[in-house]
mmCIF file as Biopython writes it, N, C-alpha, C and O atoms, coordinates in Angstrom:
data_model
#
loop_
_atom_site.group_PDB
_atom_site.id
_atom_site.type_symbol
_atom_site.label_atom_id
_atom_site.label_alt_id
_atom_site.label_comp_id
_atom_site.label_asym_id
_atom_site.label_entity_id
_atom_site.label_seq_id
_atom_site.pdbx_PDB_ins_code
_atom_site.Cartn_x
_atom_site.Cartn_y
_atom_site.Cartn_z
_atom_site.occupancy
_atom_site.B_iso_or_equiv
_atom_site.auth_seq_id
_atom_site.auth_asym_id
_atom_site.pdbx_PDB_model_num
ATOM 1   N N  . MET A ? 1  ? -4.609  10.975 -7.951  1.0 0.0 1  A 1 
ATOM 2   C CA . MET A ? 1  ? -4.161  11.344 -6.725  1.0 0.0 1  A 1 
ATOM 3   C C  . MET A ? 1  ? -4.820  13.108 -6.666  1.0 0.0 1  A 1 
ATOM 4   O O  . MET A ? 1  ? -4.890  13.845 -7.650  1.0 0.0 1  A 1 
ATOM 5   N N  . ARG A ? 2  ? -5.205  13.442 -5.368  1.0 0.0 2  A 1 
ATOM 6   C CA . ARG A ? 2  ? -5.859  14.764 -5.343  1.0 0.0 2  A 1 
ATOM 7   C C  . ARG A ? 2  ? -4.786  15.710 -4.355  1.0 0.0 2  A 1 
ATOM 8   O O  . ARG A ? 2  ? -4.243  15.403 -3.294  1.0 0.0 2  A 1 
ATOM 9   N N  . GLY A ? 3  ? -4.726  16.841 -5.069  1.0 0.0 3  A 1 
ATOM 10  C CA . GLY A ? 3  ? -4.144  17.803 -3.740  1.0 0.0 3  A 1 
ATOM 11  C C  . GLY A ? 3  ? -4.811  17.888 -2.531  1.0 0.0 3  A 1 
ATOM 12  O O  . GLY A ? 3  ? -5.951  17.426 -2.578  1.0 0.0 3  A 1 
ATOM 13  N N  . PRO A ? 4  ? -4.489  18.297 -1.548  1.0 0.0 4  A 1 
ATOM 14  C CA . PRO A ? 4  ? -5.063  18.724 -0.513  1.0 0.0 4  A 1 
ATOM 15  C C  . PRO A ? 4  ? -6.041  19.922 -0.575  1.0 0.0 4  A 1 
ATOM 16  O O  . PRO A ? 4  ? -7.220  19.939 -0.223  1.0 0.0 4  A 1 
ATOM 17  N N  . ALA A ? 5  ? -5.084  21.200 -1.249  1.0 0.0 5  A 1 
ATOM 18  C CA . ALA A ? 5  ? -5.189  22.535 -1.182  1.0 0.0 5  A 1 
ATOM 19  C C  . ALA A ? 5  ? -4.241  23.151 -1.957  1.0 0.0 5  A 1 
ATOM 20  O O  . ALA A ? 5  ? -3.083  22.734 -1.981  1.0 0.0 5  A 1 
ATOM 21  N N  . VAL A ? 6  ? -4.672  24.265 -2.704  1.0 0.0 6  A 1 
ATOM 22  C CA . VAL A ? 6  ? -3.899  25.351 -3.252  1.0 0.0 6  A 1 
ATOM 23  C C  . VAL A ? 6  ? -3.558  26.352 -2.525  1.0 0.0 6  A 1 
ATOM 24  O O  . VAL A ? 6  ? -4.464  26.546 -1.714  1.0 0.0 6  A 1 
ATOM 25  N N  . THR A ? 7  ? -2.421  27.353 -2.347  1.0 0.0 7  A 1 
ATOM 26  C CA . THR A ? 7  ? -1.938  28.257 -1.244  1.0 0.0 7  A 1 
ATOM 27  C C  . THR A ? 7  ? -2.173  29.791 -2.393  1.0 0.0 7  A 1 
ATOM 28  O O  . THR A ? 7  ? -1.797  30.902 -2.019  1.0 0.0 7  A 1 
ATOM 29  N N  . SER A ? 8  ? -2.835  29.565 -3.761  1.0 0.0 8  A 1 
ATOM 30  C CA . SER A ? 8  ? -2.912  31.030 -4.456  1.0 0.0 8  A 1 
ATOM 31  C C  . SER A ? 8  ? -4.598  31.055 -3.762  1.0 0.0 8  A 1 
ATOM 32  O O  . SER A ? 8  ? -5.272  30.169 -3.236  1.0 0.0 8  A 1 
ATOM 33  N N  . GLU A ? 9  ? -4.871  32.521 -4.055  1.0 0.0 9  A 1 
ATOM 34  C CA . GLU A ? 9  ? -6.034  33.330 -3.547  1.0 0.0 9  A 1 
ATOM 35  C C  . GLU A ? 9  ? -7.128  32.836 -3.927  1.0 0.0 9  A 1 
ATOM 36  O O  . GLU A ? 9  ? -8.143  32.978 -3.244  1.0 0.0 9  A 1 
ATOM 37  N N  . GLU A ? 10 ? -7.126  31.921 -5.504  1.0 0.0 10 A 1 
ATOM 38  C CA . GLU A ? 10 ? -8.235  31.542 -6.085  1.0 0.0 10 A 1 
ATOM 39  C C  . GLU A ? 10 ? -7.837  30.165 -6.484  1.0 0.0 10 A 1 
ATOM 40  O O  . GLU A ? 10 ? -6.630  29.925 -6.480  1.0 0.0 10 A 1 
ATOM 41  N N  . ARG A ? 11 ? -8.662  29.228 -6.827  1.0 0.0 11 A 1 
ATOM 42  C CA . ARG A ? 11 ? -8.444  28.342 -7.367  1.0 0.0 11 A 1 
ATOM 43  C C  . ARG A ? 11 ? -7.551  28.303 -8.695  1.0 0.0 11 A 1 
ATOM 44  O O  . ARG A ? 11 ? -7.449  29.189 -9.544  1.0 0.0 11 A 1 
ATOM 45  N N  . VAL A ? 12 ? -6.806  26.803 -8.650  1.0 0.0 12 A 1 
ATOM 46  C CA . VAL A ? 12 ? -6.292  27.201 -9.915  1.0 0.0 12 A 1 
ATOM 47  C C  . VAL A ? 12 ? -7.050  26.458 -10.940 1.0 0.0 12 A 1 
ATOM 48  O O  . VAL A ? 12 ? -7.806  25.519 -10.692 1.0 0.0 12 A 1 
ATOM 49  N N  . THR A ? 13 ? -6.689  27.149 -12.603 1.0 0.0 13 A 1 
ATOM 50  C CA . THR A ? 13 ? -7.231  26.446 -13.676 1.0 0.0 13 A 1 
ATOM 51  C C  . THR A ? 13 ? -6.843  24.854 -13.734 1.0 0.0 13 A 1 
ATOM 52  O O  . THR A ? 13 ? -7.557  23.854 -13.655 1.0 0.0 13 A 1 
ATOM 53  N N  . ALA A ? 14 ? -6.130  24.935 -13.820 1.0 0.0 14 A 1 
ATOM 54  C CA . ALA A ? 14 ? -5.539  23.175 -14.288 1.0 0.0 14 A 1 
ATOM 55  C C  . ALA A ? 14 ? -5.899  21.910 -13.094 1.0 0.0 14 A 1 
ATOM 56  O O  . ALA A ? 14 ? -5.841  20.682 -13.166 1.0 0.0 14 A 1 
ATOM 57  N N  . LEU A ? 15 ? -6.277  22.823 -12.029 1.0 0.0 15 A 1 
ATOM 58  C CA . LEU A ? 15 ? -6.515  22.118 -11.091 1.0 0.0 15 A 1 
ATOM 59  C C  . LEU A ? 15 ? -8.109  22.107 -10.457 1.0 0.0 15 A 1 
ATOM 60  O O  . LEU A ? 15 ? -8.077  21.739 -9.283  1.0 0.0 15 A 1 
ATOM 61  N N  . PRO A ? 16 ? -9.226  22.356 -10.843 1.0 0.0 16 A 1 
ATOM 62  C CA . PRO A ? 16 ? -10.585 22.955 -10.732 1.0 0.0 16 A 1 
ATOM 63  C C  . PRO A ? 16 ? -10.887 22.316 -9.444  1.0 0.0 16 A 1 
ATOM 64  O O  . PRO A ? 16 ? -11.353 22.981 -8.520  1.0 0.0 16 A 1 
ATOM 65  N N  . ASP A ? 17 ? -10.653 21.104 -9.340  1.0 0.0 17 A 1 
ATOM 66  C CA . ASP A ? 17 ? -11.400 20.668 -8.153  1.0 0.0 17 A 1 
ATOM 67  C C  . ASP A ? 17 ? -10.556 20.504 -6.779  1.0 0.0 17 A 1 
ATOM 68  O O  . ASP A ? 17 ? -11.096 19.899 -5.853  1.0 0.0 17 A 1 
ATOM 69  N N  . VAL A ? 18 ? -9.219  21.034 -6.614  1.0 0.0 18 A 1 
ATOM 70  C CA . VAL A ? 18 ? -8.473  21.459 -5.559  1.0 0.0 18 A 1 
ATOM 71  C C  . VAL A ? 18 ? -8.955  22.589 -4.879  1.0 0.0 18 A 1 
ATOM 72  O O  . VAL A ? 18 ? -8.659  23.614 -5.494  1.0 0.0 18 A 1 
ATOM 73  N N  . PRO A ? 19 ? -9.655  22.819 -3.727  1.0 0.0 19 A 1 
ATOM 74  C CA . PRO A ? 19 ? -9.699  24.173 -3.198  1.0 0.0 19 A 1 
ATOM 75  C C  . PRO A ? 19 ? -8.484  25.187 -2.647  1.0 0.0 19 A 1 
ATOM 76  O O  . PRO A ? 19 ? -7.291  24.903 -2.542  1.0 0.0 19 A 1 
ATOM 77  N N  . THR A ? 20 ? -8.940  26.064 -2.424  1.0 0.0 20 A 1 
ATOM 78  C CA . THR A ? 20 ? -7.500  26.731 -1.793  1.0 0.0 20 A 1 
ATOM 79  C C  . THR A ? 20 ? -7.607  26.460 -0.282  1.0 0.0 20 A 1 
ATOM 80  O O  . THR A ? 20 ? -8.631  25.885 0.085   1.0 0.0 20 A 1 
ATOM 81  N N  . VAL A ? 21 ? -6.872  26.728 0.462   1.0 0.0 21 A 1 
ATOM 82  C CA . VAL A ? 21 ? -6.375  26.632 1.763   1.0 0.0 21 A 1 
ATOM 83  C C  . VAL A ? 21 ? -7.253  27.902 2.635   1.0 0.0 21 A 1 
ATOM 84  O O  . VAL A ? 21 ? -7.513  27.952 3.837   1.0 0.0 21 A 1 
ATOM 85  N N  . LYS A ? 22 ? -7.519  28.683 1.757   1.0 0.0 22 A 1 
ATOM 86  C CA . LYS A ? 22 ? -8.656  29.673 2.648   1.0 0.0 22 A 1 
ATOM 87  C C  . LYS A ? 22 ? -9.994  29.149 2.521   1.0 0.0 22 A 1 
ATOM 88  O O  . LYS A ? 22 ? -10.713 29.358 3.498   1.0 0.0 22 A 1 
ATOM 89  N N  . GLU A ? 23 ? -10.620 28.373 1.332   1.0 0.0 23 A 1 
ATOM 90  C CA . GLU A ? 23 ? -11.530 27.588 1.459   1.0 0.0 23 A 1 
ATOM 91  C C  . GLU A ? 23 ? -11.587 26.791 2.210   1.0 0.0 23 A 1 
ATOM 92  O O  . GLU A ? 23 ? -12.736 26.383 2.376   1.0 0.0 23 A 1 
ATOM 93  N N  . GLN A ? 24 ? -10.378 26.029 3.176   1.0 0.0 24 A 1 
ATOM 94  C CA . GLN A ? 24 ? -10.103 24.548 3.981   1.0 0.0 24 A 1 
ATOM 95  C C  . GLN A ? 24 ? -10.268 25.488 5.382   1.0 0.0 24 A 1 
ATOM 96  O O  . GLN A ? 24 ? -10.224 24.998 6.511   1.0 0.0 24 A 1 
ATOM 97  N N  . GLY A ? 25 ? -10.449 26.801 5.127   1.0 0.0 25 A 1 
ATOM 98  C CA . GLY A ? 25 ? -10.191 27.172 6.616   1.0 0.0 25 A 1 
ATOM 99  C C  . GLY A ? 25 ? -9.029  27.780 7.485   1.0 0.0 25 A 1 
ATOM 100 O O  . GLY A ? 25 ? -9.002  27.874 8.712   1.0 0.0 25 A 1 
ATOM 101 N N  . VAL A ? 26 ? -8.164  28.134 6.661   1.0 0.0 26 A 1 
ATOM 102 C CA . VAL A ? 26 ? -6.883  28.695 6.761   1.0 0.0 26 A 1 
ATOM 103 C C  . VAL A ? 26 ? -6.440  29.804 6.088   1.0 0.0 26 A 1 
ATOM 104 O O  . VAL A ? 26 ? -6.238  29.955 4.883   1.0 0.0 26 A 1 
ATOM 105 N N  . ASP A ? 27 ? -6.280  30.742 7.226   1.0 0.0 27 A 1 
ATOM 106 C CA . ASP A ? 27 ? -6.157  32.309 6.744   1.0 0.0 27 A 1 
ATOM 107 C C  . ASP A ? 27 ? -5.317  32.391 5.884   1.0 0.0 27 A 1 
ATOM 108 O O  . ASP A ? 27 ? -5.646  32.732 4.748   1.0 0.0 27 A 1 
ATOM 109 N N  . MET A ? 28 ? -3.801  32.053 6.256   1.0 0.0 28 A 1 
ATOM 110 C CA . MET A ? 28 ? -2.534  31.961 5.462   1.0 0.0 28 A 1 
ATOM 111 C C  . MET A ? 28 ? -1.515  30.846 5.787   1.0 0.0 28 A 1 
ATOM 112 O O  . MET A ? 28 ? -1.542  29.996 6.676   1.0 0.0 28 A 1 
ATOM 113 N N  . VAL A ? 29 ? -0.599  31.090 4.807   1.0 0.0 29 A 1 
ATOM 114 C CA . VAL A ? 29 ? 0.029   29.493 4.718   1.0 0.0 29 A 1 
ATOM 115 C C  . VAL A ? 29 ? 1.476   30.383 4.155   1.0 0.0 29 A 1 
ATOM 116 O O  . VAL A ? 29 ? 1.392   31.255 3.290   1.0 0.0 29 A 1 
ATOM 117 N N  . TYR A ? 30 ? 2.604   30.036 4.726   1.0 0.0 30 A 1 
ATOM 118 C CA . TYR A ? 30 ? 3.846   30.695 4.752   1.0 0.0 30 A 1 
ATOM 119 C C  . TYR A ? 30 ? 4.832   29.156 4.281   1.0 0.0 30 A 1 
ATOM 120 O O  . TYR A ? 30 ? 4.295   28.068 4.488   1.0 0.0 30 A 1 
ATOM 121 N N  . SER A ? 31 ? 5.739   29.185 3.885   1.0 0.0 31 A 1 
ATOM 122 C CA . SER A ? 31 ? 6.609   28.333 3.696   1.0 0.0 31 A 1 
ATOM 123 C C  . SER A ? 31 ? 8.178   28.845 3.478   1.0 0.0 31 A 1 
ATOM 124 O O  . SER A ? 31 ? 8.414   29.754 2.682   1.0 0.0 31 A 1 
ATOM 125 N N  . ILE A ? 32 ? 8.722   28.511 3.871   1.0 0.0 32 A 1 
ATOM 126 C CA . ILE A ? 32 ? 10.106  28.790 3.582   1.0 0.0 32 A 1 
ATOM 127 C C  . ILE A ? 32 ? 11.106  27.755 3.628   1.0 0.0 32 A 1 
ATOM 128 O O  . ILE A ? 32 ? 11.243  27.078 4.647   1.0 0.0 32 A 1 
ATOM 129 N N  . MET A ? 33 ? 11.905  27.559 2.475   1.0 0.0 33 A 1 
ATOM 130 C CA . MET A ? 33 ? 12.707  26.224 1.791   1.0 0.0 33 A 1 
ATOM 131 C C  . MET A ? 33 ? 14.173  26.859 1.648   1.0 0.0 33 A 1 
ATOM 132 O O  . MET A ? 33 ? 14.404  28.040 1.390   1.0 0.0 33 A 1 
ATOM 133 N N  . THR A ? 34 ? 15.148  25.813 1.874   1.0 0.0 34 A 1 
ATOM 134 C CA . THR A ? 34 ? 16.287  25.585 1.726   1.0 0.0 34 A 1 
ATOM 135 C C  . THR A ? 34 ? 16.839  24.929 0.575   1.0 0.0 34 A 1 
ATOM 136 O O  . THR A ? 34 ? 16.055  24.093 0.127   1.0 0.0 34 A 1 
ATOM 137 N N  . PRO A ? 35 ? 18.018  25.028 -0.116  1.0 0.0 35 A 1 
ATOM 138 C CA . PRO A ? 35 ? 18.176  23.925 -1.041  1.0 0.0 35 A 1 
ATOM 139 C C  . PRO A ? 35 ? 18.987  22.932 0.418   1.0 0.0 35 A 1 
ATOM 140 O O  . PRO A ? 35 ? 19.464  23.115 1.537   1.0 0.0 35 A 1 
ATOM 141 N N  . LYS A ? 36 ? 18.650  21.628 -0.770  1.0 0.0 36 A 1 
ATOM 142 C CA . LYS A ? 36 ? 19.180  20.450 -0.024  1.0 0.0 36 A 1 
ATOM 143 C C  . LYS A ? 36 ? 20.722  20.679 0.304   1.0 0.0 36 A 1 
ATOM 144 O O  . LYS A ? 36 ? 21.384  21.494 -0.338  1.0 0.0 36 A 1 
ATOM 145 N N  . GLY A ? 37 ? 21.236  19.948 1.296   1.0 0.0 37 A 1 
ATOM 146 C CA . GLY A ? 37 ? 22.278  20.147 1.914   1.0 0.0 37 A 1 
ATOM 147 C C  . GLY A ? 37 ? 22.386  21.276 2.815   1.0 0.0 37 A 1 
ATOM 148 O O  . GLY A ? 37 ? 23.467  21.394 3.392   1.0 0.0 37 A 1 
ATOM 149 N N  . THR A ? 38 ? 21.585  22.030 3.024   1.0 0.0 38 A 1 
ATOM 150 C CA . THR A ? 38 ? 21.702  23.434 3.922   1.0 0.0 38 A 1 
ATOM 151 C C  . THR A ? 38 ? 22.673  22.896 5.348   1.0 0.0 38 A 1 
ATOM 152 O O  . THR A ? 38 ? 22.656  21.757 5.815   1.0 0.0 38 A 1 
ATOM 153 N N  . ASP A ? 39 ? 23.353  23.871 5.768   1.0 0.0 39 A 1 
ATOM 154 C CA . ASP A ? 39 ? 23.908  23.456 7.446   1.0 0.0 39 A 1 
ATOM 155 C C  . ASP A ? 39 ? 22.863  23.410 8.455   1.0 0.0 39 A 1 
ATOM 156 O O  . ASP A ? 39 ? 22.157  24.376 8.742   1.0 0.0 39 A 1 
ATOM 157 N N  . PRO A ? 40 ? 22.800  22.469 8.886   1.0 0.0 40 A 1 
ATOM 158 C CA . PRO A ? 40 ? 21.854  22.318 9.817   1.0 0.0 40 A 1 
ATOM 159 C C  . PRO A ? 40 ? 21.744  23.350 11.255  1.0 0.0 40 A 1 
ATOM 160 O O  . PRO A ? 40 ? 20.803  23.398 12.047  1.0 0.0 40 A 1 
ATOM 161 N N  . GLU A ? 41 ? 22.721  23.947 11.281  1.0 0.0 41 A 1 
ATOM 162 C CA . GLU A ? 41 ? 23.303  25.030 12.203  1.0 0.0 41 A 1 
ATOM 163 C C  . GLU A ? 41 ? 22.186  26.263 11.435  1.0 0.0 41 A 1 
ATOM 164 O O  . GLU A ? 41 ? 21.150  26.699 11.937  1.0 0.0 41 A 1 
ATOM 165 N N  . ILE A ? 42 ? 22.640  26.541 10.410  1.0 0.0 42 A 1 
ATOM 166 C CA . ILE A ? 42 ? 21.694  27.964 9.633   1.0 0.0 42 A 1 
ATOM 167 C C  . ILE A ? 42 ? 20.231  27.563 9.926   1.0 0.0 42 A 1 
ATOM 168 O O  . ILE A ? 42 ? 19.429  28.247 10.564  1.0 0.0 42 A 1 
ATOM 169 N N  . VAL A ? 43 ? 19.936  26.029 9.216   1.0 0.0 43 A 1 
ATOM 170 C CA . VAL A ? 43 ? 18.442  25.840 9.854   1.0 0.0 43 A 1 
ATOM 171 C C  . VAL A ? 43 ? 17.902  26.302 10.820  1.0 0.0 43 A 1 
ATOM 172 O O  . VAL A ? 43 ? 17.205  27.315 10.883  1.0 0.0 43 A 1 
ATOM 173 N N  . ALA A ? 44 ? 18.242  25.464 11.763  1.0 0.0 44 A 1 
ATOM 174 C CA . ALA A ? 44 ? 18.165  25.888 12.990  1.0 0.0 44 A 1 
ATOM 175 C C  . ALA A ? 44 ? 18.154  27.007 13.874  1.0 0.0 44 A 1 
ATOM 176 O O  . ALA A ? 44 ? 17.664  27.018 15.003  1.0 0.0 44 A 1 
ATOM 177 N N  . THR A ? 45 ? 18.897  28.232 13.111  1.0 0.0 45 A 1 
ATOM 178 C CA . THR A ? 45 ? 19.123  29.486 13.337  1.0 0.0 45 A 1 
ATOM 179 C C  . THR A ? 45 ? 17.550  30.454 12.962  1.0 0.0 45 A 1 
ATOM 180 O O  . THR A ? 45 ? 16.728  31.117 13.595  1.0 0.0 45 A 1 
ATOM 181 N N  . VAL A ? 46 ? 17.774  30.054 11.645  1.0 0.0 46 A 1 
ATOM 182 C CA . VAL A ? 46 ? 16.138  30.411 11.005  1.0 0.0 46 A 1 
ATOM 183 C C  . VAL A ? 46 ? 14.872  30.095 11.662  1.0 0.0 46 A 1 
ATOM 184 O O  . VAL A ? 46 ? 13.954  30.826 12.035  1.0 0.0 46 A 1 
ATOM 185 N N  . ASN A ? 47 ? 15.078  28.555 11.724  1.0 0.0 47 A 1 
ATOM 186 C CA . ASN A ? 47 ? 14.180  28.193 12.923  1.0 0.0 47 A 1 
ATOM 187 C C  . ASN A ? 47 ? 13.918  29.098 14.095  1.0 0.0 47 A 1 
ATOM 188 O O  . ASN A ? 47 ? 12.933  29.809 14.292  1.0 0.0 47 A 1 
ATOM 189 N N  . GLY A ? 48 ? 14.610  28.991 14.571  1.0 0.0 48 A 1 
ATOM 190 C CA . GLY A ? 48 ? 14.503  29.494 16.533  1.0 0.0 48 A 1 
ATOM 191 C C  . GLY A ? 48 ? 14.081  31.172 15.869  1.0 0.0 48 A 1 
ATOM 192 O O  . GLY A ? 48 ? 13.081  31.514 16.500  1.0 0.0 48 A 1 
ATOM 193 N N  . ALA A ? 49 ? 14.432  32.199 14.951  1.0 0.0 49 A 1 
ATOM 194 C CA . ALA A ? 49 ? 14.251  33.406 14.692  1.0 0.0 49 A 1 
ATOM 195 C C  . ALA A ? 49 ? 12.513  33.285 14.201  1.0 0.0 49 A 1 
ATOM 196 O O  . ALA A ? 49 ? 11.789  34.211 14.568  1.0 0.0 49 A 1 
ATOM 197 N N  . LEU A ? 50 ? 11.957  32.276 13.474  1.0 0.0 50 A 1 
ATOM 198 C CA . LEU A ? 50 ? 10.601  32.096 13.270  1.0 0.0 50 A 1 
ATOM 199 C C  . LEU A ? 50 ? 9.975   31.956 14.219  1.0 0.0 50 A 1 
ATOM 200 O O  . LEU A ? 50 ? 8.910   32.538 14.424  1.0 0.0 50 A 1 
ATOM 201 N N  . ASP A ? 51 ? 10.461  31.236 14.907  1.0 0.0 51 A 1 
ATOM 202 C CA . ASP A ? 51 ? 9.580   30.771 16.003  1.0 0.0 51 A 1 
ATOM 203 C C  . ASP A ? 51 ? 9.154   32.037 17.067  1.0 0.0 51 A 1 
ATOM 204 O O  . ASP A ? 51 ? 7.986   32.381 17.249  1.0 0.0 51 A 1 
ATOM 205 N N  . GLU A ? 52 ? 10.417  32.704 17.777  1.0 0.0 52 A 1 
ATOM 206 C CA . GLU A ? 52 ? 10.308  33.742 17.981  1.0 0.0 52 A 1 
ATOM 207 C C  . GLU A ? 52 ? 9.230   34.925 17.446  1.0 0.0 52 A 1 
ATOM 208 O O  . GLU A ? 52 ? 8.291   35.383 18.097  1.0 0.0 52 A 1 
ATOM 209 N N  . ILE A ? 53 ? 9.638   35.293 16.054  1.0 0.0 53 A 1 
ATOM 210 C CA . ILE A ? 53 ? 8.447   36.139 15.645  1.0 0.0 53 A 1 
ATOM 211 C C  . ILE A ? 53 ? 7.106   35.654 15.678  1.0 0.0 53 A 1 
ATOM 212 O O  . ILE A ? 53 ? 6.215   36.503 15.641  1.0 0.0 53 A 1 
ATOM 213 N N  . LEU A ? 54 ? 6.758   34.303 15.747  1.0 0.0 54 A 1 
ATOM 214 C CA . LEU A ? 54 ? 5.162   33.398 15.794  1.0 0.0 54 A 1 
ATOM 215 C C  . LEU A ? 54 ? 4.801   33.890 16.951  1.0 0.0 54 A 1 
ATOM 216 O O  . LEU A ? 54 ? 3.729   34.491 17.012  1.0 0.0 54 A 1 
ATOM 217 N N  . ALA A ? 55 ? 5.605   33.742 18.099  1.0 0.0 55 A 1 
ATOM 218 C CA . ALA A ? 55 ? 5.335   33.706 19.445  1.0 0.0 55 A 1 
ATOM 219 C C  . ALA A ? 55 ? 4.927   35.228 19.883  1.0 0.0 55 A 1 
ATOM 220 O O  . ALA A ? 55 ? 4.643   35.659 21.001  1.0 0.0 55 A 1 
ATOM 221 N N  . ARG A ? 56 ? 4.988   35.839 18.725  1.0 0.0 56 A 1 
ATOM 222 C CA . ARG A ? 56 ? 5.096   37.738 19.386  1.0 0.0 56 A 1 
ATOM 223 C C  . ARG A ? 56 ? 3.411   37.733 19.306  1.0 0.0 56 A 1 
ATOM 224 O O  . ARG A ? 56 ? 2.991   37.057 18.366  1.0 0.0 56 A 1 
ATOM 225 N N  . PRO A ? 57 ? 2.325   38.409 20.179  1.0 0.0 57 A 1 
ATOM 226 C CA . PRO A ? 57 ? 1.230   38.632 20.291  1.0 0.0 57 A 1 
ATOM 227 C C  . PRO A ? 57 ? 0.876   39.436 19.165  1.0 0.0 57 A 1 
ATOM 228 O O  . PRO A ? 57 ? -0.320  39.522 18.886  1.0 0.0 57 A 1 
ATOM 229 N N  . THR A ? 58 ? 1.735   40.045 18.465  1.0 0.0 58 A 1 
ATOM 230 C CA . THR A ? 58 ? 0.965   40.570 16.843  1.0 0.0 58 A 1 
ATOM 231 C C  . THR A ? 58 ? 1.548   40.095 15.728  1.0 0.0 58 A 1 
ATOM 232 O O  . THR A ? 58 ? 1.573   40.790 14.712  1.0 0.0 58 A 1 
ATOM 233 N N  . SER A ? 59 ? 2.057   38.934 15.760  1.0 0.0 59 A 1 
ATOM 234 C CA . SER A ? 59 ? 2.249   38.473 14.996  1.0 0.0 59 A 1 
ATOM 235 C C  . SER A ? 59 ? 0.892   37.700 13.823  1.0 0.0 59 A 1 
ATOM 236 O O  . SER A ? 59 ? 1.022   37.442 12.626  1.0 0.0 59 A 1 
ATOM 237 N N  . GLY A ? 60 ? 0.015   37.553 14.457  1.0 0.0 60 A 1 
ATOM 238 C CA . GLY A ? 60 ? -1.341  37.194 14.184  1.0 0.0 60 A 1 
ATOM 239 C C  . GLY A ? 60 ? -1.591  35.617 14.052  1.0 0.0 60 A 1 
ATOM 240 O O  . GLY A ? 60 ? -2.605  35.112 13.570  1.0 0.0 60 A 1 
ATOM 241 N N  . ASN A ? 61 ? -0.451  34.910 14.583  1.0 0.0 61 A 1 
ATOM 242 C CA . ASN A ? 61 ? -0.188  33.431 14.669  1.0 0.0 61 A 1 
ATOM 243 C C  . ASN A ? 61 ? -1.246  32.968 15.952  1.0 0.0 61 A 1 
ATOM 244 O O  . ASN A ? 61 ? -0.797  32.860 17.093  1.0 0.0 61 A 1 
ATOM 245 N N  . ALA A ? 62 ? -2.561  32.732 15.673  1.0 0.0 62 A 1 
ATOM 246 C CA . ALA A ? 62 ? -3.369  32.521 17.155  1.0 0.0 62 A 1 
ATOM 247 C C  . ALA A ? 62 ? -2.710  31.236 17.455  1.0 0.0 62 A 1 
ATOM 248 O O  . ALA A ? 62 ? -2.330  31.226 18.626  1.0 0.0 62 A 1 
ATOM 249 N N  . SER A ? 63 ? -2.409  30.036 16.751  1.0 0.0 63 A 1 
ATOM 250 C CA . SER A ? 63 ? -1.843  29.194 17.387  1.0 0.0 63 A 1 
ATOM 251 C C  . SER A ? 63 ? -0.717  29.342 18.591  1.0 0.0 63 A 1 
ATOM 252 O O  . SER A ? 63 ? -0.536  28.363 19.315  1.0 0.0 63 A 1 
ATOM 253 N N  . ALA A ? 64 ? -0.100  30.327 18.771  1.0 0.0 64 A 1 
ATOM 254 C CA . ALA A ? 64 ? 1.434   30.625 19.587  1.0 0.0 64 A 1 
ATOM 255 C C  . ALA A ? 64 ? 0.503   31.011 20.696  1.0 0.0 64 A 1 
ATOM 256 O O  . ALA A ? 64 ? 1.131   30.990 21.755  1.0 0.0 64 A 1 
ATOM 257 N N  . ARG A ? 65 ? -1.015  31.430 20.905  1.0 0.0 65 A 1 
ATOM 258 C CA . ARG A ? 65 ? -1.449  31.790 22.203  1.0 0.0 65 A 1 
ATOM 259 C C  . ARG A ? 65 ? -1.575  30.988 22.813  1.0 0.0 65 A 1 
ATOM 260 O O  . ARG A ? 65 ? -1.950  31.149 23.975  1.0 0.0 65 A 1 
#
């Protein structure tokens, strides 16, 4: 199995054939994780706040424009 990309700035020594997301044309990748069983209301609140932030013209999120 081959991973699609690593999120580090440079390729990972242990995975020399797996490119970085930047090499794949993605400028930045962010991820937010919560523990299994997190209250769905909390997840929805955080998700809504992030949607609002990413919709701002100053967020740098070109896909939201």
